[in-house]
N, C-alpha and C positions, 0 to 999 in steps of 0.2 A: 474268681468267685468259687466259694466252696461251702459245704455244710460244716457246722461246728456245734459244740455244746457249751453252754455257759457254766463255767467252773468257779467263778469268783467275781469279786467286785474290787475296783481300785478306788482308794480314797486319797485325795490330794489336798494339801493345805494351801498350795499355790499352783495355779495353772493359767494358761493363756486366756485372755478375756473372751476370745471366741468360743472357748469351751465352757464358759459359765452356764450353769443349769443343764449341762449335758452329762449323761451318765457314762462312765468308763467301766467296761466289763472285761473279764478275762474269758477268752474263748479258746477251747481246745479243738483243733481241726479233727474231724472224724475221718477214719476210724481211730487212729492212734497217732495223730500228728502233733506238731508243736503248739504251744499256747501263745496267743498274742493279745495285746490290749486293743479293744475296739470301742469306738464311740457308738452308743445305742441310739438309733433313729426311730425305733418302733416300740419301746417299752418292754423289752424282753426281761425275763427273770431267771433266777437260779435253776439250773437243771434243764432248761428248755433247749430244743434243737433250733438253730437259727441259720440263716443264709448270710454269709459275709462277703462283702465286696472289698477288694484290695486295690491299692495303687491310686493313681490320680482320680479315678472315677469314684472313689470312696467319699470324696468331698461333695459330689453332686447331690447327695441326699439332702443337703442343707442349703442349697441354692436359694436365694441369691447371696446368703451369708458365706464368707470365706472361713472355713473351719480347717485347722491344720490336723489332718488325719491320714493315716496310711491304711486303716481298716475301719469299716462301718458295718454295723448290723442293719440289714435292710429288710429282713422278713423273719417272722416266726413260723416254723414248719410244723404242720399238724403231724400226728403220729404216722410213722411210715409202716406200710404193709407190703409184703411180697405178693405178687400176682403169679399164680402158677398156670 
């Protein structure tokens, strides 16, 4: 699990039936990591900071439906502040 920032959206003309009506977003790992395609489970939008779950557990957000995913956005993060 890690924090990421939404940097784009994926548009598909054909996709697995289990992904019908699911949004696919491009998420860049913070602070300067790689970009992955993640299924959105929470309604995140462009530029938002999100919490991403990876691996087998990424599909748990859609139980009982079987969704073929390696990464899922499971939370939108409020603005971060440093405590001194």
